[in-house]
Structures are given as structure tokens and as C-alpha cells.
N, CA, C and O atoms as CSV, one atom per row, in Angstrom:
chain,resi,resn,atom,element,x,y,z
A,1,UNK,N,N,0.832,-1.175,0.000
A,1,UNK,CA,C,0.000,0.000,0.000
A,1,UNK,C,C,0.878,1.240,0.000
A,1,UNK,O,O,1.957,1.244,0.592
A,2,UNK,N,N,0.432,2.255,-0.641
A,2,UNK,CA,C,1.237,3.464,-0.713
A,2,UNK,C,C,1.175,4.240,0.593
A,2,UNK,O,O,0.290,4.030,1.422
A,3,UNK,N,N,2.124,5.130,0.755
A,3,UNK,CA,C,2.229,5.907,1.991
A,3,UNK,C,C,0.982,6.757,2.218
A,3,UNK,O,O,0.510,6.872,3.349
A,4,UNK,N,N,0.442,7.355,1.151
A,4,UNK,CA,C,-0.735,8.204,1.309
A,4,UNK,C,C,-1.939,7.400,1.756
A,4,UNK,O,O,-2.758,7.887,2.535
A,5,UNK,N,N,-2.053,6.180,1.273
A,5,UNK,CA,C,-3.177,5.343,1.668
A,5,UNK,C,C,-3.105,5.033,3.159
A,5,UNK,O,O,-4.123,5.059,3.850
A,6,UNK,N,N,-1.913,4.741,3.653
A,6,UNK,CA,C,-1.759,4.474,5.089
A,6,UNK,C,C,-2.059,5.728,5.908
A,6,UNK,O,O,-2.640,5.638,6.989
A,7,UNK,N,N,-1.669,6.892,5.401
A,7,UNK,CA,C,-1.917,8.128,6.124
A,7,UNK,C,C,-3.412,8.399,6.229
A,7,UNK,O,O,-3.906,8.743,7.303
A,8,UNK,N,N,-4.129,8.250,5.135
A,8,UNK,CA,C,-5.575,8.477,5.165
A,8,UNK,C,C,-6.281,7.444,6.027
A,8,UNK,O,O,-7.257,7.761,6.706
A,9,UNK,N,N,-5.794,6.215,6.002
A,9,UNK,CA,C,-6.367,5.184,6.861
A,9,UNK,C,C,-6.173,5.542,8.337
A,9,UNK,O,O,-7.088,5.365,9.141
A,10,UNK,N,N,-5.001,6.037,8.693
A,10,UNK,CA,C,-4.726,6.427,10.062
A,10,UNK,C,C,-5.580,7.602,10.517
A,10,UNK,O,O,-6.075,7.613,11.644
A,11,UNK,N,N,-5.753,8.588,9.646
A,11,UNK,CA,C,-6.596,9.736,9.981
A,11,UNK,C,C,-8.043,9.305,10.171
A,11,UNK,O,O,-8.706,9.735,11.114
A,12,UNK,N,N,-8.529,8.459,9.278
A,12,UNK,CA,C,-9.907,7.978,9.400
A,12,UNK,C,C,-10.099,7.175,10.689
A,12,UNK,O,O,-11.115,7.320,11.369
A,13,UNK,N,N,-9.134,6.342,11.015
A,13,UNK,CA,C,-9.219,5.553,12.238
A,13,UNK,C,C,-9.217,6.450,13.469
A,13,UNK,O,O,-9.972,6.220,14.413
A,14,UNK,N,N,-8.366,7.471,13.454
A,14,UNK,CA,C,-8.312,8.403,14.571
A,14,UNK,C,C,-9.649,9.119,14.751
A,14,UNK,O,O,-10.129,9.267,15.875
A,15,UNK,N,N,-10.251,9.562,13.650
A,15,UNK,CA,C,-11.534,10.250,13.741
A,15,UNK,C,C,-12.648,9.314,14.195
A,15,UNK,O,O,-13.554,9.732,14.916
A,16,UNK,N,N,-12.590,8.070,13.784
A,16,UNK,CA,C,-13.606,7.117,14.227
A,16,UNK,C,C,-13.509,6.839,15.718
A,16,UNK,O,O,-14.522,6.556,16.358
A,17,UNK,N,N,-12.325,6.912,16.275
A,17,UNK,CA,C,-12.153,6.694,17.712
A,17,UNK,C,C,-12.483,7.966,18.484
A,17,UNK,O,O,-13.102,7.899,19.546
A,18,UNK,N,N,-12.080,9.119,17.966
A,18,UNK,CA,C,-12.253,10.372,18.689
A,18,UNK,C,C,-13.706,10.849,18.713
A,18,UNK,O,O,-14.137,11.437,19.705
A,19,UNK,N,N,-14.460,10.614,17.658
A,19,UNK,CA,C,-15.832,11.104,17.583
A,19,UNK,C,C,-16.728,10.545,18.694
A,19,UNK,O,O,-17.406,11.330,19.358
A,20,UNK,N,N,-16.763,9.229,18.928
A,20,UNK,CA,C,-17.610,8.734,20.011
A,20,UNK,C,C,-17.172,9.226,21.392
A,20,UNK,O,O,-18.014,9.450,22.262
A,21,UNK,N,N,-15.882,9.394,21.597
A,21,UNK,CA,C,-15.418,9.893,22.883
A,21,UNK,C,C,-15.839,11.335,23.100
A,21,UNK,O,O,-16.132,11.733,24.228
A,22,UNK,N,N,-15.871,12.117,22.041
A,22,UNK,CA,C,-16.280,13.512,22.162
A,22,UNK,C,C,-17.784,13.611,22.415
A,22,UNK,O,O,-18.226,14.481,23.166
A,23,UNK,N,N,-18.564,12.741,21.807
A,23,UNK,CA,C,-20.013,12.773,21.956
A,23,UNK,C,C,-20.424,12.408,23.379
A,23,UNK,O,O,-21.412,12.941,23.884
A,24,UNK,N,N,-19.700,11.530,24.025
A,24,UNK,CA,C,-20.060,11.078,25.366
A,24,UNK,C,C,-19.745,12.107,26.451
A,24,UNK,O,O,-20.108,11.892,27.608
A,25,UNK,N,N,-19.100,13.189,26.126
A,25,UNK,CA,C,-18.648,14.188,27.098
A,25,UNK,C,C,-17.672,13.603,28.105
A,25,UNK,O,O,-17.417,14.225,29.136
A,26,UNK,N,N,-17.130,12.447,27.842
A,26,UNK,CA,C,-16.164,11.851,28.749
A,26,UNK,C,C,-14.827,12.551,28.701
A,26,UNK,O,O,-14.095,12.558,29.691
A,27,UNK,N,N,-14.494,13.144,27.563
A,27,UNK,CA,C,-13.201,13.808,27.433
A,27,UNK,C,C,-13.161,15.127,28.202
A,27,UNK,O,O,-12.087,15.568,28.613
A,28,UNK,N,N,-14.309,15.758,28.402
A,28,UNK,CA,C,-14.340,17.054,29.081
A,28,UNK,C,C,-14.391,16.869,30.592
A,28,UNK,O,O,-13.684,17.559,31.325
A,29,UNK,N,N,-15.220,15.946,31.060
A,29,UNK,CA,C,-15.453,15.797,32.489
A,29,UNK,C,C,-14.450,14.895,33.184
A,29,UNK,O,O,-14.159,15.089,34.364
A,30,UNK,N,N,-13.928,13.934,32.487
A,30,UNK,CA,C,-13.085,12.934,33.121
A,30,UNK,C,C,-11.682,12.954,32.530
A,30,UNK,O,O,-11.535,12.898,31.309
A,31,UNK,N,N,-10.647,13.032,33.364
A,31,UNK,CA,C,-9.290,13.037,32.815
A,31,UNK,C,C,-8.788,11.655,32.405
A,31,UNK,O,O,-7.728,11.553,31.787
A,32,UNK,N,N,-9.517,10.596,32.731
A,32,UNK,CA,C,-9.052,9.249,32.420
A,32,UNK,C,C,-9.162,8.924,30.940
A,32,UNK,O,O,-8.271,8.282,30.383
A,33,UNK,N,N,-10.234,9.354,30.296
A,33,UNK,CA,C,-10.442,8.986,28.898
A,33,UNK,C,C,-9.362,9.523,27.970
A,33,UNK,O,O,-8.845,8.757,27.157
A,34,UNK,N,N,-8.995,10.793,28.046
A,34,UNK,CA,C,-7.913,11.249,27.167
A,34,UNK,C,C,-6.593,10.555,27.476
A,34,UNK,O,O,-5.787,10.322,26.576
A,35,UNK,N,N,-6.373,10.228,28.734
A,35,UNK,CA,C,-5.146,9.545,29.109
A,35,UNK,C,C,-5.086,8.168,28.473
A,35,UNK,O,O,-4.036,7.750,27.984
A,36,UNK,N,N,-6.195,7.470,28.477
A,36,UNK,CA,C,-6.244,6.133,27.875
A,36,UNK,C,C,-6.040,6.226,26.373
A,36,UNK,O,O,-5.308,5.424,25.792
A,37,UNK,N,N,-6.678,7.196,25.746
A,37,UNK,CA,C,-6.546,7.350,24.301
A,37,UNK,C,C,-5.101,7.691,23.943
A,37,UNK,O,O,-4.551,7.138,22.990
A,38,UNK,N,N,-4.484,8.595,24.700
A,38,UNK,CA,C,-3.090,8.936,24.427
A,38,UNK,C,C,-2.168,7.746,24.654
A,38,UNK,O,O,-1.200,7.561,23.916
A,39,UNK,N,N,-2.459,6.944,25.665
A,39,UNK,CA,C,-1.649,5.755,25.918
A,39,UNK,C,C,-1.779,4.757,24.759
A,39,UNK,O,O,-0.790,4.162,24.331
A,40,UNK,N,N,-2.978,4.585,24.269
A,40,UNK,CA,C,-3.185,3.675,23.137
A,40,UNK,C,C,-2.486,4.190,21.880
A,40,UNK,O,O,-1.872,3.414,21.147
A,41,UNK,N,N,-2.579,5.489,21.632
A,41,UNK,CA,C,-1.906,6.051,20.464
A,41,UNK,C,C,-0.389,5.944,20.598
A,41,UNK,O,O,0.300,5.654,19.619
A,42,UNK,N,N,0.133,6.174,21.800
A,42,UNK,CA,C,1.572,6.046,22.016
A,42,UNK,C,C,2.050,4.621,21.833
A,42,UNK,O,O,3.101,4.377,21.240
A,43,UNK,N,N,1.270,3.682,22.347
A,43,UNK,CA,C,1.627,2.266,22.196
A,43,UNK,C,C,1.582,1.847,20.723
A,43,UNK,O,O,2.449,1.115,20.248
A,44,UNK,N,N,0.570,2.318,20.023
A,44,UNK,CA,C,0.469,1.990,18.597
A,44,UNK,C,C,1.642,2.592,17.821
A,44,UNK,O,O,2.177,1.961,16.910
A,45,UNK,N,N,2.032,3.799,18.181
A,45,UNK,CA,C,3.172,4.429,17.519
A,45,UNK,C,C,4.464,3.675,17.773
A,45,UNK,O,O,5.277,3.492,16.867
A,46,UNK,N,N,4.649,3.238,19.014
A,46,UNK,CA,C,5.858,2.474,19.338
A,46,UNK,C,C,5.867,1.136,18.599
A,46,UNK,O,O,6.904,0.710,18.091
A,47,UNK,N,N,4.717,0.482,18.542
A,47,UNK,CA,C,4.616,-0.790,17.834
A,47,UNK,C,C,4.885,-0.606,16.341
A,47,UNK,O,O,5.585,-1.410,15.725
A,48,UNK,N,N,4.329,0.449,15.772
A,48,UNK,CA,C,4.545,0.717,14.353
A,48,UNK,C,C,6.014,1.014,14.074
A,48,UNK,O,O,6.565,0.556,13.073
A,49,UNK,N,N,6.642,1.776,14.954
A,49,UNK,CA,C,8.046,2.105,14.776
A,49,UNK,C,C,8.925,0.855,14.856
A,49,UNK,O,O,9.850,0.688,14.061
A,50,UNK,N,N,8.635,-0.011,15.810
A,50,UNK,CA,C,9.417,-1.242,15.946
A,50,UNK,C,C,9.210,-2.160,14.744
A,50,UNK,O,O,10.162,-2.757,14.242
A,51,UNK,N,N,7.972,-2.269,14.288
A,51,UNK,CA,C,7.691,-3.119,13.131
A,51,UNK,C,C,8.365,-2.573,11.878
A,51,UNK,O,O,8.878,-3.332,11.056
A,52,UNK,N,N,8.359,-1.265,11.741
A,52,UNK,CA,C,9.001,-0.640,10.583
A,52,UNK,C,C,10.513,-0.871,10.601
A,52,UNK,O,O,11.116,-1.135,9.561
A,53,UNK,N,N,11.124,-0.772,11.781
A,53,UNK,CA,C,12.564,-1.005,11.897
A,53,UNK,C,C,12.906,-2.457,11.566
A,53,UNK,O,O,13.902,-2.727,10.895
A,54,UNK,N,N,12.086,-3.379,12.035
A,54,UNK,CA,C,12.323,-4.793,11.725
A,54,UNK,C,C,12.192,-5.063,10.236
A,54,UNK,O,O,12.982,-5.808,9.656
A,55,UNK,N,N,11.183,-4.449,9.622
A,55,UNK,CA,C,10.974,-4.648,8.188
A,55,UNK,C,C,12.138,-4.084,7.389
A,55,UNK,O,O,12.589,-4.702,6.425
A,56,UNK,N,N,12.631,-2.907,7.788
A,56,UNK,CA,C,13.784,-2.335,7.092
A,56,UNK,C,C,15.024,-3.194,7.256
A,56,UNK,O,O,15.784,-3.377,6.306
A,57,UNK,N,N,15.233,-3.721,8.454
A,57,UNK,CA,C,16.399,-4.580,8.692
A,57,UNK,C,C,16.304,-5.858,7.866
A,57,UNK,O,O,17.301,-6.328,7.315
A,58,UNK,N,N,15.106,-6.413,7.785
A,58,UNK,CA,C,14.907,-7.636,7.004
A,58,UNK,C,C,15.135,-7.371,5.523
A,58,UNK,O,O,15.727,-8.200,4.833
A,59,UNK,N,N,14.675,-6.229,5.027
A,59,UNK,CA,C,14.863,-5.901,3.618
A,59,UNK,C,C,16.323,-5.639,3.326
A,59,UNK,O,O,16.822,-5.998,2.259
A,60,UNK,N,N,17.011,-5.014,4.269
A,60,UNK,CA,C,18.416,-4.706,4.064
A,60,UNK,C,C,19.261,-5.986,3.990
A,60,UNK,O,O,20.200,-6.059,3.198
A,61,UNK,N,N,18.936,-6.989,4.805
A,61,UNK,CA,C,19.699,-8.223,4.776
A,61,UNK,C,C,19.407,-9.035,3.497
A,61,UNK,O,O,20.269,-9.777,3.026
A,62,UNK,N,N,18.227,-8.897,2.955
A,62,UNK,CA,C,17.905,-9.626,1.729
A,62,UNK,C,C,18.639,-9.041,0.538
A,62,UNK,O,O,19.021,-9.767,-0.379
A,63,UNK,N,N,18.838,-7.728,0.549
A,63,UNK,CA,C,19.512,-7.085,-0.577
A,63,UNK,C,C,21.000,-7.364,-0.598
A,63,UNK,O,O,21.638,-7.364,-1.651
A,64,UNK,N,N,21.537,-7.600,0.576
A,64,UNK,CA,C,22.946,-7.947,0.593
A,64,UNK,C,C,23.875,-6.972,1.168
A,64,UNK,O,O,25.081,-7.217,1.206
């Protein structure tokens, strides 16, 4: 998949998660919900970064 497709997929996923949280008023009244969302986004970013590094290392060893 191209880079732009992944970017649009990520934006759409973020909006799908953020919209229900905003509608529930949980983000305004309770400090736990934004903390959980930020923790999930941080974990996903770390996982993506690690997977990307592994993929690059694997591709580099195949090329020689």
C-alpha cells in the first residue's frame, strides 16, 4: 500500500475513535479517557516504529 493510503487510513481511524469519545462528554469531564486514548496512540506508535525497523532490517539483509 502506498504511503498516502496508510496516512488516510490512520486519519480515518483516529476520527472514528475520537468522535464517540467527544459525543459522550467523557473527554471534558473525566481526565481518564484522554489519558487512555493517548496511551493507546503512544503504544500503537511504538509498535509501528518497531515493526518498521524490523521490516527495514529484514529488507536490508535480503539485498545484501
